[in-house]
Backbone bond lengths (Angstrom), bond angles and torsions (degrees), N, CA, C in turn:
res aa  C-N    CA-C-N  psi(-1)  N-CA   C-N-CA  omega(-1)  CA-C   N-CA-C  phi
1 M - - - 1.455 - - 1.528 108.40 -
2 L 1.300 116.22 127.83 1.459 121.26 178.07 1.525 109.79 -92.29
3 V 1.333 116.32 135.56 1.465 122.05 177.63 1.523 109.07 -135.33
4 M 1.325 116.13 155.54 1.457 122.37 174.15 1.529 107.77 -89.63
5 V 1.310 116.62 133.24 1.458 121.88 179.70 1.522 107.45 -105.95
6 M 1.323 115.46 114.16 1.462 121.41 177.34 1.535 107.54 -102.98
7 E 1.302 119.03 -178.80 1.462 121.82 -177.97 1.528 112.59 -54.97
8 N 1.321 117.47 -52.91 1.460 121.05 -175.18 1.517 113.23 -121.99
9 Q 1.311 118.10 15.28 1.454 119.50 -177.52 1.519 111.72 -154.69
10 I 1.315 114.25 162.67 1.453 122.63 175.17 1.520 106.13 -121.06
11 I 1.333 116.87 128.87 1.461 120.21 179.44 1.524 109.35 -126.45
12 E 1.314 115.28 157.77 1.460 120.36 179.72 1.528 109.56 -72.71
13 T 1.314 115.40 145.84 1.465 120.79 -175.42 1.522 113.26 -62.88
14 H 1.327 117.81 -31.94 1.471 119.09 -176.97 1.526 111.95 -64.12
15 Q 1.343 118.20 -21.85 1.455 120.88 178.49 1.525 111.51 -69.43
16 V 1.317 117.69 -25.94 1.459 122.22 -178.43 1.532 111.37 -107.34
17 C 1.319 116.32 -43.98 1.462 121.59 -171.12 1.523 114.39 -71.73
18 Q 1.314 119.05 -21.34 1.463 120.08 -178.94 1.517 112.61 -57.12
19 G 1.320 117.92 -31.13 1.454 121.16 -179.49 1.524 114.13 -94.51
20 C 1.331 117.37 2.61 1.471 121.48 -176.75 1.521 110.63 -88.28
21 L 1.313 116.55 135.23 1.465 121.63 178.17 1.525 112.32 -69.83
22 L 1.331 117.70 -18.98 1.463 121.46 179.93 1.524 113.41 -89.95
23 A 1.330 118.00 -6.10 1.467 121.83 -179.76 1.521 110.38 -70.94
24 D 1.334 115.63 161.39 1.460 119.08 177.72 1.532 110.11 -77.23
25 H 1.319 117.14 -177.83 1.472 121.56 -175.21 1.527 113.61 -63.08
26 S 1.350 117.66 -19.49 1.465 120.41 179.06 1.526 112.54 -97.91
27 G 1.328 117.78 6.73 1.462 121.38 178.31 1.512 113.84 80.11
28 Q 1.324 117.28 22.82 1.455 122.73 179.41 1.529 109.50 -110.90
29 P 1.347 116.96 159.23 1.459 119.38 175.87 1.524 110.40 -60.67
30 R 1.311 116.99 153.12 1.469 121.57 179.71 1.530 109.60 -81.50
31 W 1.337 115.08 84.00 1.462 123.32 -178.43 1.520 108.28 -103.47
32 R 1.303 116.58 115.62 1.475 120.77 -177.87 1.520 109.93 -138.88
33 G 1.312 115.79 124.81 1.463 120.58 175.50 1.512 114.30 58.93
34 G 1.341 117.57 36.67 1.458 120.99 179.72 1.511 114.48 75.48
35 H 1.334 116.71 20.23 1.467 121.36 -178.23 1.529 109.31 -135.38
36 L 1.319 116.99 134.12 1.462 122.16 176.98 1.523 108.23 -88.63
37 S 1.329 116.51 106.19 1.465 119.19 -175.51 1.523 113.28 -79.98
38 C 1.324 118.33 -10.14 1.469 120.63 176.47 1.532 110.54 -105.20
39 G 1.335 116.69 23.55 1.454 121.64 179.03 1.511 110.69 -167.23
40 H 1.339 116.44 -167.56 1.461 120.00 -179.47 1.531 110.46 -139.59
41 L 1.318 116.14 154.94 1.456 123.67 -179.40 1.521 109.57 -71.73
42 I 1.338 116.51 130.65 1.465 119.63 176.04 1.529 111.56 -116.52
43 R 1.345 117.20 -20.11 1.462 120.68 175.45 1.513 108.82 -146.11
44 K 1.322 115.67 120.49 1.462 120.37 -179.89 1.520 110.03 -69.29
45 P 1.345 116.62 148.54 1.467 119.23 175.91 1.523 109.94 -61.83
46 G 1.319 116.07 139.81 1.459 121.31 178.67 1.509 109.57 -135.73
47 D 1.324 116.20 -166.72 1.456 121.03 178.63 1.524 110.35 -60.92
48 N 1.312 115.83 113.89 1.470 123.05 178.92 1.530 113.64 60.21
49 Q 1.315 117.93 19.25 1.463 122.43 178.35 1.521 108.93 -123.34
50 P 1.327 117.40 128.47 1.468 119.40 178.76 1.528 111.13 -76.25
51 G 1.323 115.93 156.44 1.455 120.48 172.93 1.517 109.07 -67.72
52 Q 1.321 117.26 140.46 1.461 121.02 179.43 1.526 109.46 -121.84
53 Y 1.318 114.38 141.49 1.450 122.83 -176.36 1.521 109.21 -129.48
54 E 1.319 116.26 158.87 1.458 121.10 171.43 1.518 106.95 -119.28
55 C 1.332 115.47 124.44 1.462 118.89 -178.97 1.529 109.72 -80.18
56 Q 1.312 116.60 169.84 1.462 122.46 -178.88 1.529 111.79 -61.69
57 M 1.324 116.89 -24.16 1.467 120.94 -179.53 1.534 111.85 -86.78
58 G 1.353 117.41 -4.35 1.464 120.97 176.04 1.513 114.91 97.54
59 F 1.327 118.64 3.17 1.455 121.48 178.58 1.517 109.92 -84.03
60 R 1.328 116.47 148.65 1.457 121.95 176.04 1.510 108.56 -93.67
61 I 1.336 116.11 130.09 1.450 122.76 -177.73 1.526 108.46 -121.20
62 A 1.349 116.23 134.22 1.462 121.04 177.78 1.522 108.98 -116.70
63 N 1.306 115.93 144.23 1.452 122.80 176.35 1.527 107.41 -100.84
64 I 1.346 115.61 98.49 1.473 119.22 -178.32 1.511 110.94 -108.73
């Protein structure tokens, strides 16, 4: 499950991505085969830590 990580909260991606031109037809991030194609990896998944990505719009996304 992909979520947006803000300073003090976690929100669902559809709340932000629906208005993004890079989102897929359903308003979700372009997640394919374990890779975020509308962003880049900033922290690899580790022990008990989810992978974190930064989208083209500057939001941090975690795969939990």
